[in-house]
C-alpha positions as CSV (number, residue, x, y, z in Angstrom):
1,M,127.9,-88.7,29.5
2,K,124.4,-87.4,30.0
3,K,124.0,-85.7,26.8
4,V,124.9,-88.3,24.8
5,I,122.5,-90.9,26.5
6,S,119.5,-88.2,25.7
7,M,121.0,-88.1,22.5
8,L,120.7,-91.7,22.3
9,L,117.2,-91.7,23.6
10,V,116.0,-89.6,21.3
11,I,116.7,-91.2,18.2
12,M,115.0,-94.8,19.5
13,L,112.0,-92.9,20.9
14,C,111.9,-91.5,17.1
15,A,112.8,-94.8,15.4
16,S,110.1,-96.3,17.5
17,L,107.8,-93.5,15.7
18,V,108.7,-94.0,12.6
19,A,108.2,-97.6,12.5
20,A,105.0,-97.6,14.5
21,C,103.7,-95.4,11.3
22,S,105.2,-97.8,8.7
23,K,103.2,-100.7,10.6
24,S,99.9,-98.7,10.6
25,E,99.6,-97.7,6.7
26,E,100.6,-101.6,5.8
27,N,97.4,-102.7,8.6
28,T,95.5,-100.1,6.5
29,G,96.5,-100.4,3.0
30,G,98.9,-97.6,2.6
31,S,96.7,-94.4,3.9
32,S,98.7,-92.6,6.7
33,D,95.0,-91.3,8.1
34,P,92.7,-94.0,7.0
35,T,90.3,-93.4,10.0
36,G,90.4,-89.4,9.5
37,S,91.2,-89.0,12.9
38,N,93.1,-85.6,12.0
39,G,89.7,-83.8,11.0
40,K,90.7,-84.8,6.7
41,K,87.9,-86.8,4.6
42,A,89.9,-89.5,3.5
43,K,89.7,-89.4,-0.6
44,L,88.0,-91.8,-2.7
45,T,87.6,-92.9,-6.4
46,A,84.5,-95.3,-7.3
47,I,82.8,-95.5,-10.6
48,I,78.8,-96.5,-10.5
49,V,77.4,-98.0,-13.7
50,K,73.9,-96.2,-13.1
51,H,70.7,-95.6,-15.2
52,P,70.5,-93.6,-17.6
53,L,67.7,-91.8,-16.5
54,T,69.8,-91.2,-12.9
55,K,70.5,-87.8,-12.2
56,P,73.9,-86.7,-10.8
57,L,75.2,-88.5,-7.5
58,A,76.0,-85.2,-6.3
59,E,72.2,-84.6,-6.2
60,M,71.5,-87.4,-3.9
61,E,70.9,-86.7,-0.3
62,W,71.5,-89.5,1.3
63,L,74.6,-90.3,-0.3
64,Q,75.9,-87.3,0.3
65,E,75.0,-88.2,4.3
66,I,76.8,-91.3,4.2
67,E,80.0,-89.9,2.8
68,E,80.3,-87.6,5.5
69,K,79.1,-89.7,7.9
70,A,82.0,-92.5,6.8
71,N,84.4,-88.9,6.7
72,V,85.1,-89.8,2.8
73,E,84.7,-87.7,0.0
74,I,84.5,-89.8,-3.6
75,E,84.9,-88.9,-6.9
76,W,82.8,-90.3,-9.6
77,Q,82.7,-91.4,-12.4
78,E,79.4,-92.2,-13.6
79,I,78.5,-94.6,-16.5
80,T,75.8,-95.0,-18.5
81,A,76.7,-97.1,-21.5
82,D,79.6,-99.0,-23.3
83,W,80.7,-99.7,-19.8
84,D,81.4,-103.9,-21.3
85,Q,83.8,-102.0,-24.3
86,K,85.4,-99.6,-21.3
87,K,86.0,-102.9,-18.3
88,G,88.6,-104.7,-20.4
89,P,91.1,-102.4,-21.3
90,M,90.9,-100.5,-17.7
91,L,91.2,-104.3,-15.7
92,A,93.8,-105.2,-18.0
93,S,95.3,-102.2,-17.5
94,G,95.7,-102.1,-13.6
95,D,94.6,-99.3,-13.1
96,I,91.6,-98.9,-11.4
97,P,89.4,-97.1,-9.1
98,D,89.0,-97.6,-4.9
99,L,85.2,-99.3,-5.4
100,F,82.7,-100.4,-8.0
101,V,79.2,-100.3,-7.7
102,G,77.1,-101.7,-9.8
103,P,75.2,-105.0,-10.5
104,T,77.5,-107.3,-12.6
105,V,79.5,-104.3,-13.3
106,I,82.5,-106.5,-11.7
107,T,81.9,-110.3,-12.4
108,D,82.9,-113.5,-10.8
109,A,84.2,-113.9,-14.1
110,D,86.1,-110.8,-14.0
111,F,87.2,-112.6,-10.7
112,A,89.0,-115.2,-12.4
113,Q,90.2,-113.5,-15.7
114,F,92.5,-110.4,-12.8
115,N,93.2,-112.6,-10.2
116,G,95.0,-110.4,-7.0
117,L,92.9,-106.9,-8.1
118,F,90.4,-107.1,-5.8
119,Q,90.1,-107.3,-2.4
120,D,89.5,-109.7,-0.2
121,I,86.3,-107.7,1.8
122,N,86.7,-111.1,4.7
123,E,90.1,-108.8,5.6
124,L,88.1,-105.8,6.9
125,M,84.9,-107.4,8.0
126,E,86.1,-105.3,11.2
127,F,84.9,-102.4,10.3
128,A,81.4,-103.8,8.7
129,P,79.1,-104.4,11.2
130,N,76.0,-103.7,9.1
131,I,77.7,-106.6,6.4
132,E,78.1,-108.8,9.1
133,K,74.9,-108.7,10.4
134,M,73.1,-109.2,6.9
135,F,75.1,-112.3,6.8
136,T,73.6,-113.6,9.8
137,D,70.3,-112.4,9.2
138,K,70.1,-113.3,5.6
139,P,72.8,-116.3,5.7
140,E,72.0,-116.3,1.6
141,T,74.0,-113.3,0.7
142,K,76.9,-114.8,2.4
143,I,76.9,-118.1,0.2
144,I,76.4,-115.4,-2.8
145,A,79.6,-113.0,-1.7
146,T,81.6,-116.0,-1.1
147,Q,84.2,-117.6,-3.7
148,T,85.1,-121.2,-3.8
149,D,88.2,-120.6,-2.0
150,G,86.4,-118.9,0.8
151,R,87.1,-115.2,-0.6
152,I,84.8,-112.3,-0.5
153,L,85.4,-110.2,-3.4
154,G,82.1,-108.7,-4.0
155,L,79.3,-107.6,-1.8
156,P,75.8,-108.5,-3.0
157,K,72.5,-106.6,-2.0
158,Y,69.0,-107.8,-0.9
159,Q,65.8,-105.6,-1.5
160,R,63.6,-108.5,-0.3
161,F,60.2,-106.4,-2.5
162,W,60.1,-107.8,-5.6
163,P,58.4,-110.2,-7.7
164,D,58.4,-113.3,-9.3
165,S,59.2,-111.9,-12.7
166,V,61.0,-108.9,-14.3
167,N,59.2,-109.2,-17.2
168,R,55.4,-108.0,-18.3
169,Q,53.7,-108.5,-21.7
170,Y,51.6,-105.3,-22.6
171,I,49.2,-105.1,-25.5
172,N,47.1,-102.0,-26.0
173,Q,43.7,-102.7,-25.1
174,E,42.3,-99.3,-25.9
175,W,43.5,-100.2,-29.6
176,L,42.1,-104.1,-29.2
177,D,38.8,-102.4,-28.8
178,N,38.6,-99.5,-31.5
179,L,39.2,-101.7,-34.2
180,Q,37.0,-104.6,-32.4
181,L,39.8,-107.4,-31.9
182,E,40.2,-110.0,-29.1
183,M,42.7,-110.4,-27.3
184,P,45.3,-112.9,-29.0
185,T,46.6,-116.2,-27.4
186,N,48.6,-117.3,-29.8
187,W,51.3,-115.8,-32.2
188,D,49.8,-116.5,-35.2
189,E,46.8,-114.5,-33.7
190,L,49.2,-112.0,-32.4
191,Y,49.9,-111.4,-36.3
192,N,46.5,-110.9,-36.9
193,V,46.3,-108.2,-34.4
194,L,49.4,-106.6,-35.3
195,V,48.8,-106.2,-39.1
196,A,45.2,-104.7,-37.6
197,F,47.3,-102.1,-35.7
198,K,49.6,-100.9,-38.4
199,E,46.7,-101.3,-41.2
200,Q,43.8,-99.7,-39.7
201,D,44.6,-96.5,-37.5
202,A,44.7,-98.3,-34.3
203,N,44.8,-95.3,-32.5
204,G,42.4,-93.1,-34.2
205,N,43.9,-89.9,-34.9
206,G,43.5,-90.5,-38.6
207,D,47.2,-90.9,-39.8
208,T,48.0,-94.5,-40.7
209,T,51.3,-94.6,-40.9
210,D,52.2,-93.4,-37.1
211,E,51.4,-96.8,-35.3
212,I,54.3,-99.2,-34.1
213,P,52.7,-102.7,-33.8
214,M,55.7,-104.3,-31.7
215,D,59.0,-103.2,-31.2
216,W,61.8,-103.6,-27.8
217,T,65.5,-102.5,-26.9
218,G,67.1,-104.8,-29.6
219,G,69.1,-107.8,-28.6
220,I,68.0,-111.6,-27.3
221,G,67.5,-112.4,-23.7
222,G,67.5,-110.8,-20.5
223,F,64.8,-108.3,-19.8
224,F,62.3,-106.7,-21.7
225,N,62.1,-108.6,-25.2
226,P,60.9,-111.4,-27.0
227,A,63.0,-114.1,-25.7
228,V,59.9,-114.7,-23.3
229,M,58.0,-115.5,-26.0
230,L,59.4,-119.1,-25.7
231,G,57.9,-119.7,-22.9
232,G,55.0,-120.1,-25.5
233,S,56.8,-123.1,-26.8
234,G,57.2,-124.6,-22.8
235,I,60.9,-123.2,-22.2
236,N,61.6,-122.6,-18.5
237,L,63.7,-119.2,-18.6
238,S,65.4,-117.3,-15.8
239,S,67.1,-113.3,-16.6
240,D,70.2,-113.7,-15.3
241,I,71.0,-116.8,-17.6
242,S,68.7,-116.7,-20.0
243,G,70.1,-113.4,-21.6
244,Q,73.0,-116.7,-22.9
245,G,70.1,-118.6,-24.0
246,Y,70.7,-120.8,-21.2
247,F,67.7,-122.5,-19.3
248,V,66.9,-125.8,-17.5
249,E,64.5,-128.8,-18.8
250,D,63.6,-132.0,-17.5
251,G,67.4,-132.0,-14.9
252,K,69.3,-131.0,-18.0
253,V,70.9,-127.2,-18.6
254,K,70.5,-126.8,-22.3
255,N,70.3,-123.4,-24.5
256,Y,68.1,-122.0,-26.5
257,L,70.1,-120.3,-29.2
258,V,70.5,-123.6,-30.7
259,D,66.8,-125.1,-30.2
260,D,64.4,-125.7,-33.1
261,R,62.1,-123.8,-30.6
262,Y,64.3,-120.5,-30.9
263,K,64.6,-120.8,-34.5
264,E,60.7,-121.1,-35.1
265,L,60.7,-117.8,-32.8
266,V,63.5,-116.7,-35.1
267,V,61.5,-117.2,-37.7
268,F,58.0,-115.9,-36.7
269,L,60.0,-112.6,-35.5
270,N,61.2,-112.2,-39.7
271,K,57.8,-112.6,-41.0
272,L,56.3,-109.6,-38.5
273,Y,59.4,-107.3,-39.4
274,S,59.1,-108.5,-43.0
275,A,55.1,-106.7,-42.9
276,G,56.8,-103.6,-41.4
277,L,55.0,-104.8,-38.2
278,I,58.2,-104.3,-35.9
279,N,59.9,-101.2,-35.3
280,T,62.7,-100.5,-38.1
281,E,65.0,-98.9,-35.1
282,V,64.6,-102.1,-32.9
283,F,68.0,-102.9,-33.1
284,T,69.4,-99.2,-33.3
285,H,68.0,-97.2,-30.6
286,D,69.0,-96.8,-27.0
287,Y,66.6,-97.2,-23.7
288,T,66.0,-93.4,-24.0
289,K,64.5,-93.6,-27.3
290,F,62.7,-96.6,-26.8
291,Q,61.4,-95.7,-23.7
292,S,60.1,-92.3,-25.2
293,V,58.8,-93.8,-28.4
294,S,56.8,-96.0,-26.0
295,R,54.7,-92.9,-24.1
296,G,53.6,-92.0,-27.3
297,E,52.3,-88.0,-27.4
298,G,49.9,-86.7,-25.5
299,D,46.4,-89.0,-25.4
300,N,48.1,-90.4,-28.8
301,A,49.8,-94.1,-28.2
302,K,52.2,-95.1,-30.7
303,V,53.4,-98.6,-29.6
304,G,51.1,-101.4,-29.6
305,F,52.6,-104.4,-28.2
306,T,55.4,-104.6,-25.7
307,W,57.3,-105.9,-22.5
308,G,58.3,-103.7,-19.6
309,W,58.5,-103.7,-16.2
310,V,55.4,-102.3,-15.5
311,G,52.8,-99.8,-17.0
312,S,53.3,-97.1,-16.1
313,D,57.3,-96.9,-16.0
314,R,56.8,-98.2,-20.1
315,F,53.8,-95.8,-20.9
316,G,54.1,-93.4,-19.0
317,E,51.3,-92.6,-16.3
318,Q,49.2,-90.5,-18.9
319,L,49.3,-93.5,-21.5
320,A,49.2,-96.5,-19.0
321,P,45.6,-96.7,-18.6
322,Q,45.6,-97.9,-22.6
323,Y,47.6,-101.1,-21.8
324,T,46.8,-104.2,-20.5
325,S,49.1,-107.4,-19.0
326,M,48.7,-110.6,-21.3
327,A,49.3,-114.0,-20.3
328,P,51.6,-115.9,-22.1
329,L,51.1,-116.3,-25.7
330,R,51.1,-120.2,-27.3
331,S,53.7,-120.9,-29.8
332,S,50.4,-122.1,-32.2
333,S,47.1,-123.3,-31.6
334,A,48.3,-127.2,-31.9
335,Y,50.8,-126.0,-29.1
336,T,49.4,-128.1,-25.9
337,G,51.8,-128.2,-23.3
338,D,52.6,-126.3,-20.8
339,V,53.3,-122.1,-21.0
340,S,55.6,-120.9,-19.7
341,W,57.3,-117.3,-18.1
342,S,60.5,-116.3,-17.4
343,Y,60.7,-117.0,-13.2
344,D,63.5,-114.3,-11.4
345,S,62.6,-113.9,-8.0
346,N,66.0,-114.7,-6.8
347,T,67.7,-112.5,-10.0
348,L,65.1,-109.7,-8.8
349,N,65.8,-109.8,-4.7
350,Y,68.9,-110.9,-4.8
351,S,72.3,-110.1,-7.4
352,A,76.2,-111.0,-6.8
353,N,78.8,-107.8,-6.7
354,N,77.3,-104.9,-6.2
355,I,80.3,-103.4,-4.4
356,V,83.7,-104.2,-5.2
357,M,86.9,-102.7,-3.9
358,S,90.4,-103.0,-5.4
359,A,93.4,-104.7,-3.8
360,K,95.7,-101.6,-4.5
361,S,93.0,-98.7,-2.5
362,K,95.4,-96.7,-0.8
363,N,92.4,-96.1,1.5
364,K,90.6,-99.2,2.4
365,E,89.6,-98.9,5.9
366,A,87.6,-95.6,4.4
367,A,86.2,-97.6,1.8
368,M,85.3,-100.1,4.0
369,R,83.1,-97.8,6.4
370,F,81.4,-96.4,3.0
371,I,80.3,-99.5,2.5
372,N,79.1,-100.4,6.0
373,E,77.3,-97.4,6.1
374,L,75.6,-98.5,2.3
375,Y,74.3,-101.0,4.5
376,A,72.2,-100.1,7.3
377,P,68.9,-101.1,6.4
378,E,68.0,-96.9,6.4
379,V,70.1,-96.7,3.9
380,G,68.8,-99.2,2.0
381,I,65.7,-98.3,1.2
382,Q,67.0,-94.8,0.1
383,V,69.5,-96.5,-1.9
384,L,66.4,-98.4,-3.8
385,F,63.6,-95.5,-3.4
386,G,65.4,-92.4,-2.8
387,S,66.1,-89.4,0.0
388,I,64.0,-89.6,3.6
389,G,61.8,-86.5,3.0
390,T,61.9,-86.3,-0.8
391,N,61.1,-89.7,-1.9
392,I,60.4,-91.0,1.4
393,A,58.0,-90.2,4.7
394,K,59.2,-91.7,7.8
395,N,56.8,-92.4,10.6
396,D,56.6,-91.1,14.0
397,D,56.2,-95.2,14.8
398,G,59.3,-95.9,12.8
399,S,58.2,-97.8,9.5
400,Y,58.4,-95.7,6.3
401,A,56.3,-95.1,3.4
402,V,57.7,-94.4,-0.4
403,L,55.7,-91.2,-1.7
404,P,54.6,-90.5,-4.6
405,P,56.6,-88.1,-7.3
406,K,56.4,-84.2,-7.5
407,E,55.7,-84.1,-10.6
408,A,52.2,-85.6,-11.1
409,Q,52.7,-86.3,-14.2
410,M,55.7,-88.5,-13.9
411,D,55.1,-92.2,-12.9
412,P,56.8,-93.7,-9.8
413,G,59.2,-95.8,-11.4
414,T,60.8,-92.8,-13.2
415,W,60.4,-91.3,-10.7
416,K,62.8,-94.0,-8.5
417,W,65.1,-94.2,-11.3
418,T,65.9,-90.6,-11.6
419,S,66.4,-90.0,-8.0
420,T,68.7,-92.7,-6.7
421,W,70.8,-95.6,-7.4
422,A,67.6,-98.0,-7.5
423,D,68.2,-101.6,-8.3
424,N,71.7,-101.1,-9.7
425,G,73.0,-100.3,-5.7
426,G,74.4,-102.5,-2.8
427,F,72.4,-102.3,0.1
428,Y,70.7,-104.3,2.4
429,I,66.9,-103.9,3.1
430,S,66.3,-106.5,6.3
431,D,62.7,-108.7,6.1
432,D,61.7,-106.7,9.6
433,I,61.5,-102.9,8.1
434,K,58.3,-101.6,7.7
435,L,57.5,-99.5,4.2
436,T,54.7,-99.3,2.5
437,L,55.4,-99.4,-1.3
438,G,54.6,-97.0,-3.5
439,T,51.8,-96.9,-5.9
440,D,54.3,-98.7,-9.1
441,M,55.0,-101.5,-7.1
442,Q,51.3,-102.1,-6.4
443,E,50.7,-101.7,-10.0
444,V,54.0,-104.3,-10.6
445,L,52.1,-106.9,-7.9
446,N,48.7,-106.3,-9.7
447,D,49.7,-107.2,-13.4
448,S,51.5,-110.0,-12.3
449,E,48.3,-111.9,-11.6
450,I,47.8,-113.0,-15.0
451,L,51.8,-114.6,-15.2
452,K,50.2,-116.4,-12.0
453,D,49.5,-119.4,-13.7
454,A,52.4,-119.6,-15.9
455,L,54.4,-119.5,-12.5
456,G,52.6,-121.9,-10.6
457,K,53.5,-124.5,-12.6
458,I,57.4,-123.9,-12.1
459,N,59.4,-125.6,-9.5
460,P,62.4,-123.4,-8.9
461,E,64.5,-125.6,-7.6
462,E,64.2,-128.6,-10.3
463,D,63.2,-126.1,-13.6
464,I,65.4,-123.0,-12.8
465,F,69.3,-122.6,-12.4
466,P,70.1,-120.7,-9.5
467,S,73.4,-118.6,-10.7
468,V,73.0,-116.0,-8.2
469,F,74.2,-119.7,-5.3
470,I,76.6,-120.6,-7.6
471,K,80.6,-119.7,-7.6
472,Y,82.4,-121.7,-10.4
473,T,86.9,-122.1,-10.0
474,S,88.7,-119.6,-11.4
475,D,89.3,-122.1,-14.3
476,D,86.0,-122.6,-15.1
477,N,85.1,-119.2,-15.0
478,N,88.0,-118.1,-17.6
479,I,86.3,-121.1,-20.0
480,M,82.8,-119.7,-19.7
481,S,83.6,-116.7,-20.4
482,L,85.9,-116.6,-23.0
483,N,83.4,-119.2,-24.7
484,N,80.4,-116.8,-23.9
485,T,81.5,-114.1,-25.5
486,N,81.9,-116.0,-28.4
487,I,78.6,-117.2,-28.7
488,M,77.2,-114.5,-27.8
489,N,78.6,-112.7,-31.1
490,L,77.7,-115.0,-33.1
491,A,74.0,-115.4,-31.4
492,N,73.8,-111.4,-32.1
493,T,74.9,-110.8,-35.3
494,N,72.2,-113.9,-36.4
495,F,69.4,-113.1,-34.4
496,A,70.1,-109.0,-35.9
497,K,70.4,-110.3,-39.7
498,W,68.1,-112.8,-39.3
499,I,65.2,-110.6,-38.2
500,T,65.4,-108.0,-40.6
501,S,66.6,-110.2,-44.0
502,D,65.9,-113.7,-43.2
503,G,68.0,-116.5,-44.3
504,V,67.5,-118.3,-40.6
505,Q,66.9,-121.5,-42.6
506,A,69.2,-121.9,-44.9
507,E,72.1,-120.9,-42.6
508,W,70.8,-122.3,-39.5
509,D,73.1,-125.6,-39.3
510,G,75.8,-124.3,-39.7
511,Y,74.6,-121.4,-37.0
512,V,74.3,-124.0,-34.8
513,N,78.0,-126.1,-35.8
514,E,79.6,-122.2,-35.2
515,A,78.0,-121.8,-31.6
516,V,79.6,-125.3,-30.7
517,K,83.0,-125.0,-32.1
518,A,82.3,-121.4,-30.0
519,G,82.4,-123.8,-26.7
520,L,78.9,-124.4,-25.9
521,N,78.9,-128.0,-25.7
522,Q,81.6,-127.1,-23.2
523,N,80.0,-124.6,-20.9
524,L,76.7,-127.0,-21.1
525,E,79.2,-129.5,-19.2
526,I,80.4,-126.9,-16.6
527,M,77.3,-125.5,-15.8
528,Q,75.6,-129.2,-15.7
529,K,78.4,-130.4,-13.0
530,Y,77.3,-127.6,-10.8
531,F,73.6,-127.8,-11.4
532,D,73.9,-131.1,-10.2
533,E,76.2,-130.3,-7.0
534,Y,73.8,-127.7,-5.9
535,K,70.7,-129.9,-6.0
536,A,73.2,-132.5,-4.1
537,K,73.2,-130.3,-1.2
538,N,70.4,-128.3,-1.1
């Protein structure tokens, strides 16, 4: 009898252990050892969409350190191009990695379209004290992170130091001086200057065929392209939505892609292209080629007029002194209204969905431990600027300083983008951390001085759509996403065609009608509703 009782006790004990293990797996996303208590690192998979200049992640010391601290081993897929083409099929298949990293790598529209595919971070906040602190210290970050139904599907970044605009406009001052030309103040004057750059051997090397008067990375809207010239017609842009044409004017949400002022810009750009003043590869070269061309050959500059983040990044340390930043150009000498520029403070210092987790991850707790490490303030400055020791000095008083590049010929901007995730990471830099910025950021602030008059006339609460703080419902997100895809396919195709081959005047009315059919008015109505609601609450 005693043997029977003993046997029954053993069976019951085993059953209890199995049930406990099963319950543990259920609570931690299927991992039998999510905390790594058995000494083994939890294995994760992740996709990061990074800058083409950024070195392999395996070479980033700070990243290896936090993976070690979180007790995880991450298999990274590093993507530098064509993510939008790759993303759709991947999400549709449901076969996704544990983590996605990068701004807009996964969007609110993706959350709406693929509902249930992404993890609600609220369920894992007990493992993320650094995230909790960010939400407490900077409540705006929680607003950005929270969906309309209360879920947190993506985590934002806050980087604190950036200026009010991402775009600065540059002209080669040395070329102007060589040809005894005045600084242009409007589009017509710019045309005359660019003609002189092309025809009069502006760089003085004896070759009248190697100057490229104007260049950019192709396309319309967003960063570093001619859309900012619409400020010369009084349009207040914000790069996060202006990439799809949207802007606010007199309290109304509008879209410049069907605005006559945009048509005037296209006509002007076609005039430049027809005169051989725009790089013939403008719609085909990638960012790396664009960067290379802008940096010329030694002391010999190639590009006369373009846009960028800062001179040393666009032209390199050797050529940057030849260039000067410019005030916004009026659309014509007859235009007497206010001149504007792209206002991007919210876009630059905040962004949404920089880190997103799969709901199917089998190691959710481990993934959250890693995310928590990313959001430690000392890690945040390394995500942005590079590792302590090589890129950042940690001083005895607890403050930090961004170090200059190891190579004298490398500019600080390239050094940053080469060394680390930079702006593409997910991180939090608290307002109380003491950090001396590098020379590139000091240069950015200096080059931005000439934009202050134009930016100072913008009232962000009235003139700028607060897209980073707005969350759409799933239905509205789906509608807008589909419509925007159709609108931008139409706009980009016609923009490239009209610049290189003309036709905008004859085809404009039909194009506007097609944009309306693509859902433009429906999107404007949706955005207006959210804009009015946001203003009423704030």
